[in-house]
C-alpha positions as CSV (number, residue, x, y, z in Angstrom):
1,M,-119.4,76.3,222.5
2,R,-120.8,74.1,219.7
3,R,-120.0,74.2,215.7
4,I,-123.3,73.6,214.5
5,L,-124.2,72.5,210.7
6,P,-125.5,75.6,208.6
7,V,-129.8,74.8,208.4
8,A,-129.1,75.0,204.6
9,C,-127.1,71.7,204.6
10,L,-129.8,70.4,207.1
11,V,-132.8,71.0,204.8
12,A,-130.6,70.2,201.6
13,L,-129.5,67.0,203.1
14,I,-125.9,68.4,201.7
15,L,-122.7,66.2,202.3
16,L,-120.2,67.7,204.4
17,S,-117.2,68.3,203.0
18,G,-113.5,68.9,204.1
19,C,-113.0,65.9,206.2
20,L,-109.8,63.8,207.1
21,G,-110.2,60.0,207.2
22,L,-109.0,59.3,210.7
23,G,-107.0,55.4,211.6
24,F,-105.7,54.8,214.7
25,G,-102.1,53.3,213.9
26,E,-99.0,53.9,215.4
27,T,-97.2,55.1,212.3
28,R,-94.2,57.4,213.0
29,L,-94.2,60.9,211.2
30,A,-91.5,62.3,209.1
31,E,-90.0,65.3,209.8
32,P,-91.7,68.1,208.4
33,E,-89.9,70.5,205.1
34,S,-89.2,73.4,206.6
35,N,-86.4,75.7,206.0
36,R,-86.6,77.1,209.6
37,P,-85.6,75.6,212.7
38,D,-87.4,75.3,216.1
39,P,-87.3,78.8,218.1
40,D,-85.5,79.0,221.4
41,T,-89.3,80.3,223.2
42,D,-92.8,79.7,221.7
43,V,-93.1,82.4,219.0
44,R,-96.3,83.5,217.0
45,G,-96.7,81.3,214.1
46,W,-94.9,78.0,215.8
47,E,-96.5,75.5,217.5
48,D,-95.3,72.0,218.9
49,G,-92.4,71.8,216.5
50,Y,-94.4,73.1,213.5
51,W,-94.1,76.5,211.7
52,W,-97.4,77.9,210.2
53,N,-96.1,77.4,206.5
54,D,-94.1,74.1,206.9
55,S,-95.5,71.4,204.8
56,L,-97.1,68.0,206.5
57,P,-95.8,64.4,205.0
58,V,-99.5,63.3,205.7
59,D,-101.9,61.6,203.1
60,A,-105.5,61.3,204.5
61,S,-106.5,58.9,202.1
62,D,-105.7,55.8,204.1
63,G,-106.8,57.9,207.4
64,L,-104.3,59.4,210.0
65,S,-102.4,58.0,213.1
66,K,-102.3,59.5,215.9
67,P,-99.1,61.6,215.6
68,E,-100.4,62.7,212.3
69,I,-103.6,64.3,213.7
70,E,-101.2,65.8,216.6
71,A,-98.9,67.7,213.5
72,V,-102.2,68.5,211.7
73,T,-103.7,70.3,215.0
74,A,-100.2,72.1,216.0
75,R,-99.8,73.5,212.3
76,A,-103.7,74.6,212.6
77,M,-103.0,76.2,215.8
78,A,-99.6,77.9,214.2
79,R,-101.5,79.2,211.1
80,I,-104.8,80.6,213.4
81,E,-101.5,82.6,215.2
82,R,-100.7,83.8,211.8
83,I,-104.3,85.0,211.1
84,R,-105.7,86.0,214.4
85,G,-102.4,88.0,215.4
86,H,-102.5,86.1,218.9
87,E,-100.7,83.7,220.4
88,F,-102.0,80.4,222.2
89,E,-100.6,80.3,225.7
90,E,-101.7,76.2,226.5
91,S,-101.9,73.0,224.3
92,V,-105.3,72.2,223.4
93,S,-106.5,68.3,223.5
94,V,-108.6,66.9,220.3
95,E,-110.9,63.7,220.6
96,I,-112.7,62.2,217.9
97,I,-115.9,60.6,218.6
98,S,-119.1,59.0,216.5
99,R,-122.0,60.9,216.2
100,E,-123.9,57.8,217.4
101,T,-121.7,58.4,220.6
102,Y,-122.1,62.2,220.9
103,R,-126.0,61.1,221.0
104,E,-125.9,58.8,223.8
105,Q,-123.9,61.2,225.7
106,R,-126.9,63.6,225.0
107,S,-129.3,61.5,226.0
108,G,-131.1,61.1,229.3
109,G,-131.2,64.8,230.1
110,G,-133.9,66.6,232.8
111,S,-136.9,68.2,231.6
112,S,-137.3,71.9,230.4
113,P,-138.8,74.5,232.9
114,A,-142.4,75.5,231.8
115,W,-141.6,78.7,230.5
116,R,-138.7,77.3,228.3
117,E,-141.6,75.3,226.6
118,Q,-143.9,78.6,225.9
119,F,-141.0,80.6,224.7
120,W,-140.8,78.4,221.9
121,E,-144.6,77.7,221.7
122,A,-145.1,81.5,221.4
123,L,-142.9,81.8,218.4
124,F,-144.9,79.2,216.6
125,V,-141.6,76.9,216.6
126,V,-141.9,74.1,218.8
127,D,-145.6,72.8,219.8
128,E,-147.3,71.4,222.4
129,D,-147.3,68.1,221.0
130,T,-143.7,68.2,221.5
131,T,-141.4,68.9,224.2
132,V,-138.3,71.7,223.6
133,D,-135.8,69.3,225.0
134,E,-136.8,66.9,222.2
135,A,-136.4,69.4,219.5
136,F,-133.1,70.3,220.8
137,G,-132.0,66.6,220.9
138,E,-132.6,66.0,217.2
139,L,-131.1,69.3,216.5
140,Y,-128.1,69.2,218.3
141,G,-127.5,65.3,217.8
142,S,-127.9,65.7,214.3
143,S,-125.7,69.2,213.6
144,V,-123.1,69.7,215.7
145,L,-119.8,69.0,214.1
146,G,-117.6,69.6,217.3
147,Y,-117.3,71.4,220.5
148,Y,-114.7,73.4,222.8
149,S,-115.1,73.2,226.6
150,A,-112.5,73.8,229.3
151,G,-109.6,73.1,227.2
152,D,-110.2,70.3,225.3
153,I,-111.9,69.9,221.9
154,V,-114.3,66.9,220.3
155,I,-115.3,66.3,216.9
156,V,-118.2,65.0,216.0
157,S,-117.7,62.4,213.2
158,D,-120.4,60.9,210.6
159,G,-118.1,58.4,208.7
160,S,-119.5,55.2,208.4
161,E,-116.3,53.1,208.4
162,Q,-113.4,55.7,209.6
163,L,-113.7,58.2,212.1
164,R,-113.4,61.5,210.2
165,L,-111.5,64.7,211.3
166,S,-113.2,67.9,209.2
167,R,-110.6,70.7,208.7
168,G,-113.1,73.7,209.3
169,T,-114.4,72.1,212.3
170,L,-110.8,71.6,213.8
171,V,-109.9,75.4,213.4
172,H,-113.1,76.3,214.4
173,E,-113.0,74.9,218.0
174,L,-109.1,75.8,218.1
175,E,-110.2,79.2,217.2
176,H,-112.7,79.2,220.8
177,A,-109.7,78.1,222.7
178,L,-107.8,80.6,221.2
179,Q,-110.6,83.1,222.3
180,D,-110.9,81.3,225.5
181,Q,-107.1,81.8,226.5
182,Q,-107.1,85.5,225.3
183,F,-110.7,86.8,226.2
184,G,-112.7,84.6,228.1
185,L,-116.0,83.2,226.9
186,G,-118.3,84.0,229.6
187,S,-121.1,86.5,229.2
188,S,-123.3,88.3,232.0
189,A,-126.4,88.6,229.3
190,E,-129.7,87.7,231.0
191,T,-132.2,87.4,228.0
192,R,-131.8,84.6,225.0
193,D,-131.9,87.6,222.7
194,A,-128.6,89.0,224.5
195,R,-127.2,85.4,225.0
196,M,-127.0,85.1,221.1
197,A,-125.6,88.4,220.4
198,A,-122.8,88.0,223.1
199,S,-122.3,84.4,221.6
200,G,-122.1,86.4,218.0
201,V,-118.6,87.6,218.6
202,V,-117.5,84.4,219.5
203,E,-119.4,82.0,216.7
204,G,-118.8,84.9,214.5
205,D,-114.9,85.0,215.0
206,A,-114.8,81.2,215.1
207,N,-116.8,81.0,211.5
208,Y,-114.9,84.3,210.1
209,V,-111.4,83.1,210.6
210,E,-112.2,79.2,209.6
211,G,-113.1,80.8,206.2
212,L,-110.3,82.8,205.7
213,Y,-108.0,79.9,206.5
214,E,-110.2,77.4,204.4
215,R,-109.5,80.5,201.3
216,R,-105.9,80.1,202.0
217,C,-106.0,76.1,201.2
218,T,-108.7,76.1,198.3
219,E,-106.8,79.3,196.4
220,G,-103.2,77.7,196.9
221,T,-102.0,80.3,199.5
222,W,-100.9,77.1,201.9
223,D,-100.1,73.5,201.2
224,C,-102.9,71.8,202.9
225,V,-103.9,68.5,203.4
226,E,-106.2,66.9,200.7
227,V,-109.5,66.4,202.4
228,P,-111.7,63.1,201.3
229,Q,-115.5,63.9,201.1
230,A,-117.5,62.5,204.0
231,D,-120.2,60.4,203.5
232,G,-122.9,62.1,205.6
233,A,-123.6,65.7,206.7
234,G,-125.1,65.7,210.1
235,G,-126.2,62.6,210.3
236,G,-128.7,63.2,207.9
237,R,-131.9,63.3,209.9
238,S,-134.9,65.0,208.1
239,D,-136.8,65.4,211.4
240,V,-134.6,68.4,212.5
241,N,-137.1,71.5,213.3
242,V,-135.1,73.7,210.8
243,G,-137.4,76.7,212.2
244,L,-135.4,75.9,215.6
245,S,-132.0,75.7,213.8
246,V,-132.1,78.9,212.3
247,A,-132.9,80.4,215.3
248,T,-129.9,78.6,216.7
249,Y,-127.6,79.3,214.1
250,T,-128.0,83.3,214.4
251,P,-124.5,83.4,216.3
252,Y,-122.5,81.8,213.2
253,A,-124.2,83.3,210.4
254,A,-125.3,87.0,211.4
255,G,-122.0,86.9,213.9
256,E,-120.0,86.0,211.2
257,R,-120.9,89.2,209.0
258,F,-120.7,91.4,212.3
259,V,-117.0,90.3,212.8
260,A,-116.2,90.8,209.4
261,T,-117.5,94.6,208.9
262,L,-115.7,95.2,212.6
263,H,-113.1,93.6,210.9
264,E,-113.5,96.0,208.0
265,R,-113.8,98.7,210.6
266,G,-110.9,98.6,212.3
267,G,-108.9,95.3,212.0
268,W,-109.0,92.5,214.7
269,D,-108.4,95.3,217.1
270,A,-111.8,96.2,216.6
271,V,-113.0,92.1,216.9
272,D,-110.9,91.9,219.9
273,A,-112.4,94.8,221.6
274,A,-115.8,93.6,221.0
275,F,-115.2,90.8,223.5
276,A,-114.9,93.3,226.2
277,D,-118.0,95.3,224.9
278,R,-120.4,92.5,223.8
279,P,-123.4,93.3,220.9
280,V,-126.7,93.6,223.3
281,S,-129.3,92.6,220.7
282,T,-129.6,90.3,217.6
283,E,-130.9,93.5,216.0
284,Q,-127.0,94.6,216.2
285,L,-125.7,91.4,215.1
286,I,-127.8,91.3,212.4
287,H,-127.5,95.5,211.4
288,P,-123.8,95.8,212.6
289,E,-124.1,99.8,212.1
290,A,-126.3,99.5,215.4
291,Y,-123.3,98.3,217.4
292,P,-122.8,100.1,219.7
293,D,-124.6,102.9,220.0
294,E,-128.0,101.5,219.4
295,Q,-129.6,100.1,223.0
296,P,-132.3,98.2,222.7
297,A,-135.7,100.1,224.5
298,T,-136.9,98.8,227.7
299,V,-140.2,97.4,227.6
300,T,-142.2,96.4,230.5
301,V,-145.8,94.5,230.7
302,P,-148.0,95.5,233.9
303,D,-149.2,92.1,235.3
304,R,-153.2,92.4,235.2
305,S,-153.8,89.0,235.7
306,V,-156.4,87.7,238.1
307,D,-155.7,85.6,240.9
308,S,-156.2,82.4,239.6
309,W,-153.5,83.1,236.6
310,R,-150.0,84.3,238.3
311,R,-146.7,84.8,236.4
312,I,-144.2,82.1,236.4
313,A,-140.9,82.8,238.5
314,V,-137.9,81.2,239.1
315,G,-136.1,82.1,242.9
316,G,-138.9,84.4,243.9
317,E,-138.4,86.4,240.4
318,S,-140.7,86.5,237.4
319,V,-139.2,84.8,234.5
320,L,-138.6,87.6,232.1
321,E,-137.6,87.0,228.5
322,T,-136.8,88.5,225.4
323,A,-137.2,87.2,221.6
324,G,-135.3,89.8,219.2
325,E,-135.5,90.4,215.8
326,A,-133.8,87.0,215.1
327,H,-136.2,85.1,216.9
328,I,-139.0,87.1,215.0
329,Y,-137.3,85.9,211.9
330,S,-136.9,82.5,212.2
331,M,-141.0,83.0,213.5
332,F,-142.2,83.8,210.4
333,W,-139.5,82.0,208.4
334,Y,-140.4,78.6,209.6
335,G,-144.1,79.9,209.5
336,E,-143.3,80.6,205.8
337,T,-144.9,84.1,206.0
338,V,-141.4,85.0,204.9
339,P,-140.2,83.0,201.9
340,R,-138.1,79.5,202.4
341,E,-135.5,81.0,199.8
342,H,-135.2,84.2,201.3
343,Y,-132.7,82.9,204.3
344,T,-130.3,81.9,201.5
345,S,-130.6,84.9,199.1
346,G,-127.3,86.3,199.9
347,E,-123.6,85.6,199.1
348,G,-120.0,85.0,201.3
349,V,-120.2,86.4,204.6
350,N,-123.9,87.6,203.8
351,R,-125.0,84.3,202.6
352,Y,-127.7,83.7,205.5
353,T,-129.7,86.4,206.2
354,Y,-132.0,87.4,209.3
355,D,-132.9,91.2,208.0
356,H,-136.7,91.1,206.6
357,P,-138.9,94.2,206.7
358,Y,-141.7,91.8,208.9
359,S,-138.4,91.9,211.7
360,T,-136.5,94.8,210.7
361,G,-137.5,97.9,213.0
362,W,-137.4,95.9,216.1
363,A,-137.0,98.3,219.2
364,G,-137.5,96.2,222.2
365,D,-139.9,93.1,223.4
366,R,-140.5,91.2,226.5
367,L,-142.2,88.1,227.3
368,V,-144.0,87.3,230.2
369,F,-145.0,83.8,231.4
370,Y,-148.1,82.5,233.4
371,T,-149.7,79.7,234.7
372,D,-152.6,78.8,236.8
373,G,-151.3,75.6,237.9
374,D,-152.5,73.3,235.3
375,E,-152.4,75.6,231.8
376,G,-149.8,77.7,230.5
377,A,-150.1,81.6,228.7
378,Y,-148.1,84.2,227.9
379,V,-148.1,88.1,227.0
380,W,-145.7,89.7,224.6
381,R,-145.2,93.2,224.1
382,S,-143.3,94.5,221.5
383,Q,-142.1,98.0,220.6
384,W,-141.0,98.9,217.0
385,E,-139.5,102.0,215.7
386,S,-141.8,103.3,214.1
387,A,-145.7,103.1,213.3
388,E,-144.7,101.5,210.4
389,D,-142.8,99.2,211.6
390,A,-145.4,97.5,214.3
391,R,-147.8,97.7,211.4
392,E,-145.6,95.3,209.2
393,F,-145.2,93.3,212.4
394,T,-148.8,92.8,213.2
395,D,-149.9,92.2,209.4
396,A,-147.4,89.2,209.3
397,Y,-148.1,87.9,212.3
398,R,-151.9,87.9,211.7
399,E,-151.0,85.9,208.7
400,L,-149.0,83.8,211.1
401,L,-152.3,82.8,212.7
402,T,-154.2,82.3,209.6
403,A,-151.7,79.8,208.0
404,N,-152.2,77.9,211.3
405,G,-155.7,77.8,210.9
406,A,-156.7,80.8,213.1
407,E,-160.4,82.0,212.7
408,S,-161.1,85.8,214.0
409,R,-164.0,86.8,216.6
410,G,-163.6,90.0,216.5
411,D,-161.7,92.9,218.4
412,G,-158.3,91.3,217.4
413,V,-159.0,87.9,219.2
414,Y,-158.4,84.7,217.2
415,V,-158.8,80.9,217.7
416,V,-156.6,78.1,216.6
417,P,-159.2,75.3,217.1
418,D,-156.9,72.6,216.7
419,G,-153.3,71.3,216.5
420,G,-150.3,72.0,218.3
421,F,-150.7,75.9,218.4
422,A,-154.5,75.3,219.8
423,D,-155.2,78.6,222.1
424,A,-156.9,82.0,222.1
425,F,-154.9,84.9,221.0
426,R,-155.4,89.1,221.3
427,L,-153.6,90.8,218.5
428,V,-153.4,94.2,219.4
429,R,-151.2,97.5,218.1
430,V,-150.9,101.6,219.5
431,D,-148.8,103.5,217.4
432,D,-145.3,101.7,217.8
433,T,-146.3,98.8,220.2
434,V,-147.7,96.0,219.4
435,L,-149.4,93.4,222.8
436,V,-150.2,89.9,221.7
437,V,-151.9,87.5,224.8
438,N,-152.0,84.0,224.6
439,A,-154.3,82.0,226.7
440,P,-156.0,78.3,226.4
441,T,-159.2,79.6,225.7
442,V,-161.1,83.2,224.8
443,G,-162.6,83.5,228.7
444,D,-159.3,83.3,229.7
445,L,-157.6,85.9,228.0
446,D,-159.3,88.7,229.9
447,A,-157.9,86.9,233.2
448,V,-154.8,86.5,232.1
449,H,-154.2,90.1,231.0
450,E,-156.9,92.2,231.8
451,P,-157.4,95.2,229.1
452,G,-159.8,97.5,231.2
453,S,-163.3,98.5,231.3
454,L,-163.3,101.2,228.5
455,S,-164.2,100.7,225.1
456,V,-162.9,98.4,222.8
457,E,-160.5,101.2,221.7
458,G,-160.1,102.4,224.6
459,S,-159.2,98.8,226.1
460,V,-156.3,98.8,223.5
461,A,-154.8,101.6,225.1
462,A,-155.3,100.5,228.8
463,A,-153.8,97.3,227.9
464,L,-150.8,99.2,226.8
465,S,-150.6,101.6,229.8
466,P,-149.8,100.7,233.5
467,P,-153.1,100.3,235.6
468,S,-154.1,103.7,236.5
469,P,-154.9,104.3,240.4
470,T,-158.1,106.2,239.7
471,G,-159.4,104.3,237.0
472,S,-159.4,107.3,234.7
473,T,-158.6,107.2,230.8
474,P,-154.5,106.4,230.4
475,T,-153.3,109.3,228.4
476,G,-150.0,109.6,226.0
477,S,-150.2,106.8,223.5
478,T,-153.8,106.8,223.6
479,A,-154.2,110.3,221.7
480,N,-152.1,108.6,218.9
481,R,-153.8,105.4,219.0
482,T,-153.8,103.4,215.3
483,G,-156.7,101.0,216.4
484,A,-156.7,97.7,217.1
485,A,-155.6,95.0,215.2
């Protein structure tokens, strides 16, 4: 699990605080100051020779030796046990590497599949002139602060002369190690939205514990090692795609608020239970009151493509994705349909918000991807909790198209003539359902998703209903049609 720099820090290039200078001398560490002897067996609040309330004879101003790093880690583990109420069952190794080394390790990966490129293009986050791999490479290369994998923690340091150990990152990744030992980190979620929701428990818990730990340090409850300020924040790269960052940070930001809410409801038992019963949508992270009862609507997209266009498949199965509320918010925020300052308008665990009228009211969605062998296209159908919610989304999406230079061709058809998102779009709404069809040209729109042979108003209803085997006019939502967007 990665710990990444919050997008507010990426945008403002805020300096990262809370880091320990790191040297690699063989200095012998003095005995800790403690009134209690070591226990006969491992107990909660004690790890590898250190109680949670031991004082450490560590001066970080001249760097930390390897024994000092081990002592800082052991006491941090004991303190996490004290906060979380669970025992570490195994030791955890900690390695510190430079950001340059981390970037080198990430380089040289394979290319993304076409559908993944189309997913981020559909959100107006990564355009056709940039690959998703390039965008994520810049994001992770600049913002990852550390990660946990299979019992090992790696801290990514931004120190120019000395490698630095961030206390917050160490605590965050140690909590992941504890989660792994107690609950497991895996998830069976199948869509990106569901995976982010499931990850929200993992990252939200780690962020929440990190905050509780840091508060005990800053308020003087615990004696903590004084930490000098680092000389850089996540590498300070200005070419990071902040839209991608806002979307990717969802499990950390919305997850922390979600976990805090569970903790307020039922203590750590409620948080523990969420590892076995993960949230299934980012809507549940953003609106904890929707957990666990409010399930996403099942949204389907009938295949109305002509023979020249086919759905992208993997292993013989069509690729089906769900954007979800968090990605929709990120889309509008990055396109500045939502004001940039809105994202950081909260405080405490609510300091980053994904709650906005343009994305709130999401009930479910489905994205399907097409190719003609050379070009790509997609169909995106979303369902909303009310017709008013759907209207707000439609109006915001039309504003997003306009911001990207779209020209209206009538009947809900728009063309972005140039730039990285140059394509044709059909935008329609029927009651609480919205359909977006994307294709390279206006002439390709019907080939990707044929709306039927009815009038313009009827075509909207046909596009949202299963094909009628008799050719008769579809019923149901047609009677309550609110018109084409």
